C-alpha positions, 0 to 999 in steps of 0.5 A: 499499500503505497502513499504520497502525503503532505502535511499542512496547517492553518488554511481555511478557504471560504469556497471550499470550506477547508481548514487544515487545522481541523484536518487530519495531520496527513492528506493524502495525495497518492494513494492505492487500493488494497483488496483482500483475498486469499493472497495478497494482491498489489492492485493499480495505483490510483492518482488523487493529488491533492495540495496545500501549503503552510500558511506561515513557512510554506513547508511541505512534508512528503511522505511515501510508504510501503504498507506493513513492514516498510514506511518511507517519508519525505520532506522536500520543501517546494513551497517556494516555487509556487505562490500560496493558494487554497485548495480550490486553486491548488486543484486547478493549477498545482496538479498537473504540474506537481505530477509532471514534476515529481512523478519520475522521483516517486516511481524511482523511490518505489522501485528502490523500495521494491528492491529492498522488499525482494531482498528481504523476503526474496520471492515470497511476498507474502506479510509485506505490507503489514503492521500486524500480519496476523490480523492483516492490519495494513501499515499507515503513516500513522503506524508507530515503530520502533525507531532503534538508534535514530533515538541517539540523534534525539537524545544529542538534541536533548543535550544541545538545548542543555548545553545552549541553556549553560546547564552541561559543560560538555567537557566536565567529567561525566562523574560531575553529574553522575557520581554513581558512575565509577572512576575509570582506568585503562591499563593502569593510567586514570582516565577521563570520560566526558559528555562529549565523548559520549556523544561521538563513541570515543569514550571506550565504553562497551557496546554488547560484547563484553569481551574487550580482548575480543572486540580489540581483535575484531578492530584489528581484522577489520583495519586489515581488510581495508589495507591494500595488499602487500607487493611481493618482488616475485612478479607473476604474469599469470594474470588469471592467478591474480583475480581469484585473490582479489575476489577472495579478499572482497568476499572475505570482508564482506563475510566479516562484515556479515559476521560483525551484524550478526554478532550483535543480534546474537548478543544476550543484552540485545534481548534483555527482558528486565526491566529498570525502573530508572536510567541510573539503574540501567548503569549497573549493566556496565558501569563496572566493566573495564574500557575497551579503549583508552577514552578520546582515542579509538572510535567504538559505537556504544549504545551504553555510552548513550545510556550514560548520557541519558543519566548526564541529561536527567541531573542536568535538567533536574528531572526525570529523563523521559520527562524531559524528552516527552517535554521536548517532543511536545515542543518540536510537535512530535506527539507520537514519539514515546518510549517503547514501553510494554504495558501502556496501550499505544495506539497504531503500534505495529508487531514486530518480525524477523526472519528464522533460519528458514527464511520465514517471517516469524514474530520477534521474542518479547524485549524490554527495551527500559535499559537504552531509552536514549540509545534505542528505546523510543517509538516513532512514526515517519511524520514525526521523524520528519518534523524533528529532521526539518527542525534541525535543518531550519536550525542548521541553514538559518545561519547562512541567511544574510537577513534573517528578519521576520524569521522564527528562531530555530529549535537549536541556534545556529552555531549549535546546530552547525557544531552538531553536525561537524565531523569529530577526528578519529571517528568512523561510521558503518553504514557509509564509508564516506562518513564520519560521526559527529555528535549523535549523527553520520556526517559526509562532507561535501567533496569533489576531487576531480573535474566531471568526476564523482561530486560527493554531496553533504549530507547527515543521517543516523541508521537503527537496528533494534529487535524487529526494527530497522530505521534510517533517518537522512537529511540532504541540505541543498548546496551552499551555492543553491541557497546562498542568495538569501532569497528562499527561506529555510529549511531548504533540502530533502529529508528522508526517514524509512522505518520498518518492523522487520529486523536487520534491513539496510536502509541508509543507501536506499534513502540516499538515493531517494534523497538525491532523486528528489533533489535533482527533480528539485533543481529543475522545478527550481530553475523553471521558476526562478 
């Protein structure tokens, strides 16, 4: 079931009696009908465009989703290129125009999601398109799913706000806020862990693997796989002998990455069922464990490091971590983002699935994520994640405007947003080799080495993986040359989010391709109206 949606507010027309404030949060622009039979069949799609704009900043949020299992959202600001009109005028003048400009990008997006479906399920399509497979509840933009590690950028935003208020010193030892966390030593030397290190995964605190020696060995093996083969003095003229070696090396690299992913989801802590009353209690899982690396020297992705961050937030804010986060969500307008608690009734919450050893879709086991609220414990919808992505993009880009008079301030101050998306030395990221980690985000910097060759765009993203969940949130800002004239109001760019109730699905590459496709169309659209 595919949907292309646009959110709008504050509009009223005397002719059509349409009031966007009283309407549902999302207005369907492109829908398809799904009929239930003995087997699930995808029918032809029916186009029913409907377009509205924000009255204040004329910002539109586009969503595209594939039923259960997959929901994809796109945030694309195009209101600057078309004058404000009510629904009546939009039907007459904008319907054909919008269809013509975005039909190709929409179709390509569908094809990309279809590829993921085929890769995950092979030739079996049963179960794709449902939030609840057993009861055949279709997925929709309102479906609430686990967002896994996208919880980390949310926590980073909370830290940033507290830093702006002067309540947190990012370079102070964490014991200043959390004396319950013991002072650490590494190889007999006393070391300091700061909140800044925790945000960038440079603290040396372990992830799910407890064996420090094993983690170090795996890290070294990964480095050796990336090194070029050593040159030998002996000349081998037989080219056929060299090719298998290269292929074998490549195959080993892929196998190593596959084993790394499997190791994580096989860790016992990944499936914890114990409930922790508060974030301080959750420290008991790892606070007495030795550090894997010396703080500040080596990147080691760690969800537990963000659990420690949640305790810093709690003490600095003077209120419980979850209460503070819920207050932030309300301020942002993310009304469907909540902690992943099992007891409360959460409407539109999906079921969670994974593939068993035979490749069949089965229910995921019960887990309690109270030990990792900050690093992977929230539920959300694609619409809420779009709101968050656009809020940060607005904050980031408002600093580039020559004249911001008449514009509301961003959720974060411009210098704060820019610092959050500034790459940090000695970091890396597994989901894009071109990227480095910043503070709660992966950052890929703009780069073009040669003329008429690859032009790498600047973007930020974060992926997530949890029991019965895979996710990505990606922000592709317009290039500075496109928005430097100061004529257009931020946010300028494309925000893409994909969440699925299926475990172990890679989504970042697909999200980037979709963002680039819509950005390409956006450029053509812009030049037609300049």
